[in-house]
N, C-alpha and C positions, 0 to 999 in steps of 0.2 A: 543730682543729675538723673537723666532718664534715657533709656535706649529702647527703641522699638524697631525690629527688623521685619515686621509683617509685610510691608510693601515690597521691600527689596528681596525677601526670601519667603514667599507665601507658603512654600512647602516645609519651611523650617522656621516658623515665627518665634521670636524671642522678645520678652519684655523684661528689662532690668532697671532697677533704680536703687539709689543708695549714695554712698560717700566714698570717694577716693582722694586721699591727700598725698601730694608728691612734692619732693624737694630734690634739687640736683644742681650740678654745675658741669660746664663743658669748657675746657681750656686746651687749645692746641689739639693734640690727638688724645687727650685724656678726658675721661668723664667719670662721674659718679652720680648715683641716684638713690633716693630714699623714698619708701612708701610707708610712712608711719601708720597710716590708717587705710584699711581696705574693708569696706562694709557694703556688700551688694546683695540684693534680694530680688527675686522675680521668678519667671518660669520660661522654660523652653518647651514648646508644644504643651503637653500635659504634665511635664515634670517641674517640680519646684527646684529653683536654683538658689544657692546661698554661697557666699564667699566671705571669709573672715581672715584677717591676719595682718602682718607687717613684715617688710623685708628691705634689704639694702644691698647694693652691689656696685662694682666698678669695672673699668675696661680690662683689668688684669685677671678677670675671671674669679674674683673674690666675692663671695656672697655670704650674707648672714641672714638666716631665716628663723627668727625666734618662734614664729607661728604662721602657718598657712593651712587653712581648713576650707575644703571645697566640697559642696554637696550638689548632686544631680538626682532628684527624686530620693530614693532610699540608698543611694550609692555615695560613699564618702572616701575622700583621700586627705590624709593628714601628712604634711611635710614639715620637718623640723631639723635644724642643724646649721652647719656652716661649711663653706668651701674656702679655706684660706691657706695658711701654712700647713695646717693639718686638716684633713677632710674628715668630717663627722656629720654625715647627712643621713637622715632616716625618712623613709616614706612608707606609710601604712595604708593599705588598700582594704576597704570593706564595702564591696559592691553586692548588696543583697538582692537587687532587682534590676538587672541589666535590660529587661524588657522595656522597650520604649526609649531607652537612652539613645539608640540609633535605629533607623528603620531596618528591620530584619535581624536585629541583635537580641539575644536573650540569654538568661542564665544567671549564675551566682559566681563571684570571684572574691578571693580573700588572700592576703599575703603581705609580705614586707620586702623592701629593697633597702640595703644599707651600702653607703659609699664610705670607705675608709682610706687611710694612707695619705698621699699627697699628690701634687701634680706630676711629679716624676715617677712615682710608684703607686698608682691608684689600685684600690682593691674593691671589688664589687661582690656583694653577697645578695642572693635572691632566694626567696622561698614563697612560691605562689601556688595556689590551688584554685581550680575552677570546676564547677559541676553544672550539668544540664545546659551546656553551652549550645547556642544556636546562632548561625549566621546564614541567613537566607536558606538555601537547601542543605547546608552542612549542619550536622548535629554531632555533639561529643558528650558522652556521659560524664567523663571526668578527665581532668588534666592536672598533673603534678609536675612542677618545674623547680628544681633545686640547683643552685650554682654557686661556685666560690672561685672567682677569677682574680688574680693579682698580676701586676706587671712591675717588676723591679729591673734586675739585669735582663731577665727574660720573662715572657708571659708563661704562667703556669696556673693550674687549677683543675676543676672538674665541673661537669654539667650532666645532670640526669633529667630526662624527660620521660614521663609515663602518660600514655593516652589510652583510654578505654572507650570502646564502642563508638568509633568514628564512622559516620554514615553520610554518604552523599550519592544520590541516584543509585547506580549499580555498585558503588564502592561500599564495602561493609568490612571494616577493620575492627576486630574484637579487641586486640591489644597491639600497641606499638611502643617499643622502648628504644631510647637513644641514650647511650652512655659515652661521654668523652672525658678523657683525663690525661694528665701528663704535663710536659713542658715543651718549649720550643725544640729542644734537642731530641726529645723522645716523647711521642704522644700516640694515642690510639683512640679509635672510635668504633663502636659496635652498634649495629642497627638490627632489631628483630621485629618482624611483622607477622601477625596472625590474622587471617581473614580471607575475604574473597573480593575480587578475583585473584588476588596475589597474596602469597605468604612467602616468608623466606628470611634470610639473614645475610648480613654483610659485615665484614671486618676490615678496618683500614688502620695501618700503622704508618707513621711518618716522622720526618726530622727536618727542621728548618735551620739553615746556616745564615745568620745575619750578615756575616762578612761578604759572602758571595750573593746574598739574596736569592738563595736557591732552596727549593723544597723537594724532598724525595720521599716517596711513599710506595706502599704496596697494598693492593686489595687482595685478600685471600679468604679462605673459608666462607665462600659465598655461594649461595644457591637460592633459587626462587621457584615456588610452585605456582603454575598458571593453568588456565583452562586447557592449554595444549600440552600439558605435561611439565615435568621439572626441568629447569635450566640450571646447569652447574658449570662452574669454571674448571677447566682441566689443569690450570696452572695459575700462579699469582700474576696479577697485572702490575707491572712496574710503571709508576707514575713519576714525572718530574715537572716542576714548574720553575721557570727562570723569570724572576720578577723584572730584571733590567730589560730583558728582551721581550717581555710579555709573550712568552712561548711555553707551550705545554707539549710533553711527549707521553705517549701511551705505548707500552711494550706489547710484543706479540702475545696472543692468548686465543683461546677458543671457548665458546659457549656451546655446551653439548646438551642435547635433548634426545629422548628415545626415537624421535622421528626427524631430527635435524642436527646439523653440525655447522655452526657459523663461526668463522675464524678471522682473526686479524693476523695475517701472515708476517707482516713487517711492522716496524715501529711507526706509529702515527705521530706526525709532527704538525702542530697547529699553532699558528701565530699570524703575523702579518703575511707570511708566506708559509706554505706547508704542503703536505701530501698525506693521503690515507688510502688504504686498500682493504677490501673485504673479500672473503672467499666463502661461498656457500658450497660446502662439500657434499651436502645431502639435505634435501627437503622433501619428505614424504607427504604427499597430498592428503594422506589419512589424518594429518594434523589438523586439517580444516574441518573435520567432521563436527565438532561442537558448534560451529557457526553455520552449518548447513541444515536445511530442513530434511525431513525424512524422505522427501521425494528426490533428493539429489545425492549421488555418490561419486566421489573422486578417488582415483588411484593413479599410481605412478610417482616418479621421483624427478625433482628438478635439481640441477647443479648450476652454479654460476659464479661470477666474480664481478667486482666493481672497483674502479680506481678513480681517484680525483686528486688534482694538484692545482695550486693557486699561487699567485705571486703578489708581492706588495704593491705593484704598480696599479692595482685596481681593475685590471682587465678581467675578462670572463675566465672562469676556471677551465681546465682541461680535464676530461674524464671520460669513462666508458663503463657501460653495464652490459653484461651478457647473461642470458639464461638459456639452458638447454634442457628440454624435457625428455625423459626416458620412460617408455611404457605408459604414457599418459592416457587415461580413459575416463570419459564422463558418462555416467548412467543417470538419465533423467526420467522419472516416472511421469507419463503423460496419459491421462484418461485410463489409468489402470494397467497400461502397457509400458515396458521399459524401452527407452530410446538410447541405444549405446552409440557413442562417438569415440572412436579410437584414433590415435595419432601415431603415425610412423615417425614423423619428424616434427619437432616443435622448437624452433629457434627464434629467439628475440634478442636484438642488439640495439643499444642506444648509446649515443656519445656526444661529446662536445669537444671540438678541436679547431683551433685557429678561428674562433668566432663563428663557427658553423655547428648547428645542432643536427644530428642525424638519427634516424630510426629505420631499421630494416627488420624483416621477418620472413620466415619460411615455414609454412604449415602444410604438411602432407597428411591427408586422411587415409586410414587403412582401407584398401580396396576402393579408393575413390580418388578425386582429384586433389588439387593443392591451391593454396593461397600464397602469394609472395609479393613483395614490394619493398619500396624504400621511400623515405621522405627526408628532405633536407630543408632546413630553415637557415638562410644566410642572414647574418647580422640580427640575431634574435632580439637585441635591445631596442633597435630603431626601425629599420626597414622591414625586417621579418619576411624576406622574400622566400617563396615556396618553390620547390622543385621535387621531382620524384616520379615513381610509377607505382601503379596498383594493378596486379594481375590475378585473375581467377581462371584456373585451367581445368575444365571438364569436371566440375562439381556436379555429381548426379543427385537428382531429387529422390532417387531410390534410398537415399540416406534415411528417410523417415518411414521406410517400409515396415520396420519392426513395430511401430505403434499402430499400424493399420490392422483391421480385422481380416480374417480369412476371406479370400476372394476379392479384397480391395488391392489396389495397386497405385503406385506413384512412380513416374519416370520423367525425365527431362534433364537437360544439360545446361549448366550456368557457366558462361565464359565472359571474361572482361579483359580488356587491355586499355588502361587509363593512364594518362599523363597529367601531372600536376604542375601548376604555374601560378602566377600572381603573387599575392602576399596574404598575410593573415587577415587583413581587413577586406581584401577583395580576392578570395581564392578562385582559381580557375581550374577547370577539369576538361580534358580533351580525350576523345576516344569513344569506345563503344562497349556497352554491356548488353548481353543477349541471353535470353532463356529460350531454348529451342527444344523441339521434339517433345512437347508437353503431352503427357498421357496420364490423366488423374481420374481414378474411380474410387470413391469412398462414400460411405453411408452418410457422413456429416456434410457432404457437398450437395448443394441443391440440384446440381446437374453433373453428368459425367463428361469430362473433357476427353475427347477422342484424339485430338491433336491441337497444336497451337504453338505460337511463338510470341515473344515480346522483346522488343529492341528499344534501347535508349541510346541516343547519340548525343554526346556532350561536345559543346563548342564553346569552351571558355567559361563564361558565366551564365550560360543558358543551355537548355537541353530540349530535345524533341523525342517523343515516344510514339511508337506505333506497334500494333500487334493484332492478332486474331485468335479467338478461342472458338474451336469447333466442337460441337456436341453431336450426339446422335440425332437430335432434332434442332436444327438451326445453329447459328453461329453469332458471335459477338465480335464487332470490330472496335478496336481501341485506338485512341490517339490522344496525345497531350503534349504539354510543354511546361517548362519551368524556367525561372529567371531569378538569379540572386546577385545581380549587379549592385544592388543596395542590400547589404547583408541583413540588416534589421528590418527590411521591407521586402523580403522574398515573396514569391508567389508561385503557385503550381496549379495546373489544370489537367484534368483527365476527362475525356468524353467517351461514352460507351453507346454503341448503336447496334441493335440486333433485330432479327425478324423471326418471330414465333420460336423462341428458345424454350424448350421444355424444361420446366423447373419442378422438382419433386421434393416434397418434405414428407416422407413416409411416416405413418400410414395414412395421413389425413389429406394432404394437399398435392394435387397435380395440376399444373397450369402452363399455358403457353404465354410468354411475355414478349413484347416487342418494345424494348426500351430505346429511348433517345434522350439520354441524360448527360449532364455536365457537372462534375465536381470541381470546385475551385477552393484553394486554400491560401491564406495569408496569415501572418502572425496575429492578426486581430480577429479573423473570421473564417469559418468554414461554411461553404454554401453548396447546396445541391438543387439543381434546377432542370426542368425538362418535362417529358411526358412518358408514360408507360401505358401501352395498350395491352389488354388481356382479352384476346379473341376467344379463347377456350380455357375452361377450367373445370375440374372436378374436386370439390371440397367435401370430404366425408369425415365427420367426427363420430366414429363408431365405438370408441373405447370409453367415452365419457357419459355416464348415466346421469339421471336426474339427481342422484344423490351427491354429485360433485359440488363442492363448496369453494367459492372464489376466495382469494386472499383478502383479508380484512384491510381496509384502507388505513387503519392505525397500527398495522403490523410493525414491530421493531425487532430487527435482527441483533443478536448479542454475540460477542466473541467468547473465547474460553474463560475470560475473567468476568463474564457477564456484564460487559460494558457495551453500550450501543455501538454498532458498526456504522460508521459514516458512509452514506451511499456514494458510489464512485461519481466523480464529477470531472469535467474538463475545464481547463482555464481559458480555452478558446471557445467562444459561443458558436452555435451552429444554426444557420438559417437554411430553410428548404422551401421550395416552391415547385411542387410536382402536380401534374395533371394525370389522373388515373382514369382510363376509359375502360369500362367493363363491357365486353362485346355480347354477341347474341347467343353464344354457346357456353355460358357459365352456369354450372349447376351446383347447388348446395344441398347437402344431406346432413343436418345437424340438429340436435336437441328436438327431435320430432318433426322438423321441417324439411321437406323435400321440395325444392323450388328452383326455378330458373331466375337468374339475376341479370340485371342490365342497369347501366347508369354511368355517371361520371362524378368523380370526386377531385377536389383540389386539396392537396396536402400541403399545409404551410406550418413551418416551425420557426420560432424566434425566441427571444429571451423569456417570453411568457409561457412557452411550452408548445406542444403539438396541437394543431387544430385541423379539422376537416370541414370543408364546405362542399355541398353538392347533394345529390339525391341518388339513392339506389332503389330501383323498381323491382317488384316481383310480379312479372307478367302472369305466371302460373306456378302452381305448386300444391303440395298437400301438407297438412299440419296435424300432428297427433296431439290431441288434448282431451283430457277426461276420458281416456280409454277409447277415443274415436279418431278416425282418420277424416280430417276436414279438408275441403278444397279451398285453396286460397283464391278468393275472387278479386281482391284488391290488396296491394301491398306496397308501402312506401316507407323508406327510412330517410329522413331529412337531417342532414348534418349542417350545423352552423356554429362552429366553435369547437369545444372539447370533443375528442373522439369518442369518449365513453358516455356522451349525453345526447344521442340522437333523438329526434322526435319520431314517434311511431304512428303509423296510420295503416292498420291491417284489418282485413275482413276475411274470415274463414268460415265457410258454410258446410253443412252436412251434404253429402252427395244427394242431389234431388232424386236420383234413381232409386235410392233406398229410403226415401222419405214419403210417407203417406199424404194423400190429400193435396199434392202439389204445394206443400208448405216449404218455404225457404227458412231454415233456421241456422243461425250462425253465431260467431263470436267476433266482437269488434274490440280491437286494442288500439288505444290512442294515448297521446301524452308522451312525457319523457321516459326514457328507458329505465331510469332508476326508480320511478314511481308511476308505472303505467296504469291506465284506467281500463278495466275489462268490463265489457257490457254484452249481455246476451240479447239478440234481437231476432225477430221473425217477420215474415211477410206471407200472409197478412199479419198485422199487429195482434198480439194476444198476450195473455198474462205471462209473467216470468216463469211460473211453474210449468205452463203448457209449452212455452218456448224452450225451456230446459229439457223437457221430456222429448220434444221433437229433435232437439240437438243431440241428445245422448241415445235415444231409442228409435228415432225415426217415426214415431207415432205419438199421439196425444195421450193424456191421462184418461183412464176409464173412470167415470163418476161413481161407478158401483164399488170401486176399491179393488177390483180384480187385478189391477196392475201393481199390487204391492210388491210382488217378487221383482218385477222390472224396476220399480223404484228403488228396491234394495240394491239391485245391481248397479243402478245409476249412482246412488249415494256412496257405495263402496268404491266405485271408480273415482268419484270426486275426492274421497278421503285418501285413497292411495296416491292420487296425484299430488297431494299436499304433504306426503310423509317422506319424501325422498331424502332430505338432509338427515333426518333421524336414522333412517335405515342405513345410510352410508356410514355414519359414525359407529353403528353396531357392527357392521362388517369390518371396519378397521380394527375394532377391539378384538375380533376373533381371527384376524389375519386373512380375511376374504376381501379381495379388492373389487371395486366397482359393484358392490352389492346394491341391488335395485329391487323395488317393489312396484308392480304394474298390474293392469288388468288386460285380459285378452278375450276375444269373442264377443257376441252380442246376445241379448235375450237370455233364454234358459241355458245357453251354452257358455255363459260368462265364467271366467276363471280369474282367480288371484294368483299371480306368478311372481316368485322370488328367484332372482338370478344373480350370479356372481362368478368371479374367476378365483378358483382355488389354487391354480398353478398358472404360470404364464402360458397363454394360448388355450387353456382348458376351461371352458365355461360350463357351469352346471345350472340348469333351470328346473324348478319344481313348481308345478301348477296344481291347484285344487279348485274343483268346481264349486261355485257359490251355492248352487241348488241341488246338485247331485252328489257332491263330495267325492267325485272320482278324481284320482290323482294321476298326473303325467310327469315322468322324469325324463329330462333331455340332457344328454352329454354331447357337447360340440367341441372338437379339437381342431385348431387351425394348423394345417400341414404347411401351407404357404400363404402369402398375403391374401390370396383370393380363393384358396382351396381348403375345404372343410370336410371332416368326417363327423357325421352326426348319428347318434343312436337315440331312439325314442322308445320309452316303455310306458304303456298305459293300458287301455282296453286292448289296443293292438301294439305289436312291436315292429320296429323298422330300423334298418341300418342304411344310411344314405351317404353318398359322396356328392358334395355340393360344390359348385363353382360359381362364383359371383362375377358377373360382367355387366358392363354399362353400354348403352347405345344412345 
């Protein structure tokens, strides 16, 4: 015969062939069977399979097994003996290589099982040992099981289990022992566990009465060490099991912890009907510290109680849970400052009564307002109708004042009166939520809110929003709506419209924006559409020197375990389609470029990423390159796709007023931003050497070689312009931020200048003349964002108070 299961079970293919001889008879309700020959060979997956033996048996449970040998790979089982009037059956296990026997299984097992006695008084003996056991994520270094159990007039015997080094995920048990011994009338069990996160011991004694089919026992001498401290029984737990009634009772007791006290005040009865109660006499929130990060601290104590009762009719149980907080306080570290939230009252109640689930709460904040409400669910199993109220009374936004810096402020009042209706599939909300008297002034905000309000009116399964945000320069009008009549197809929309709202991102960006945008959200998509006009802007990058280095495109962030941190992502895609119009009064001062900008861009985002389309023109400007201030004669940035890959078309020339012979010399930059092409040009056309000389010096090269000093200044300026990144790295090594190397002056007055910030706001510059070796030391301290105190020491000394302004 042959068996092949590859088609039926491709993940567990088996091929067997060999010989099986059978004989038997069936008469009425009686049967008997003989297998005089059993010879099978084959394989299961990669394991060789072999079976040899002969056996016979009948419907009376009588079996005679002269020999039965089974092999799976290097794992063997030999069974020999009989089960007739007297039982004498032996099984020997020798599994030297469990790996591959089953998917995820591994290790070595060896031992024997003996069955003795007879059908009325069987006796079982076992002695099994296993090492290096593995089952998927579970590993065990060693297991020893020894047992001797017999059943005559009563069951008696002993069982000993020893387990070493049991590990699975966060569970790490170094030793576990279980010892059980005795008889029906008197028996005991002891459990000891050493490891993490739980260690401890448990002792149980008991007695079983066959006549009444009742078991009684006690749990005593029991304690467990856990991450939140030791839990210890204050008294023995009385247990009873009534087999006829299928009912269990658990006597009163308490589990005590240094930070908690949890009690069972009355006997628990559990069966077809029953009742149970728990009482939380004390729960100190300090117990939760091991599970909280360093940024969160909890203090205070909770007390509470819970009751539940059920009946055999299969109806919903009756029950209640209540918690009361005393002196509860939360301290959360936010941006280096601590945000404290204290509670005068913190009450939570839940219940189930007469087929109705209820929840209510009362939360009063210290020196602030309160939250209160209640929710009822009628017929929780079928209709699940909702009712209830949610109230918010004068919650002040000054709550976050502690995390704001000096001079910053936050105020406003949050109020709500909401009523619930509908059901769990179609929840309804009625009422109004309002945030009024908003006054927000903080450095992280792009604008200061001088006043404002926001209102949301709920009307069943939809809502309307309106509001206004006023700033010192302009205001934003907000409106929107939402609908959840189809719960899994909800939608929301928010529109914002404003006129010349001043937005500041100190110290670099100040701009006026006039937005007219709409944000829409559904479970499948977020979208942002509209236009943003920027009629006025001042963008100044004054803290970033040429030595600044951008983040590498192949940067990988690692966590504390040096594993890559997955970038944050959203499960809902975002699409955007925005038109950005740059007005006539937008000025940029960055990376040596001082220019006026104008143009229009279309910002589009989809599943492929962010893209820009459009053009930014530079009608006028100045550009610092090679130590010279160049005039921008033509400038265009063309965007057609990725935001970081614009096409450049720039021309910057030396000021004709400082250039001899009416020569126009300049620098032309074209191509993609990541690989631009730089070209020096002149009008009239001349050699690159002459054009470079006119660009950097304003005059041509003297054929006699007299201009060697000027050429030296020119080459030093070019070299300095290319050394920014190296200089920046040197500064970082010595604790000097924004270290930069540059040239200043022209001709014989040229200097090499090194500058950097040795303290926040304190800049040091040291310049040395290229030809005269005269040194100049400059100290500049920023008193305010635009007010500086500057001291200069060189041939002359000066102390100046400088104020920067724009027009």
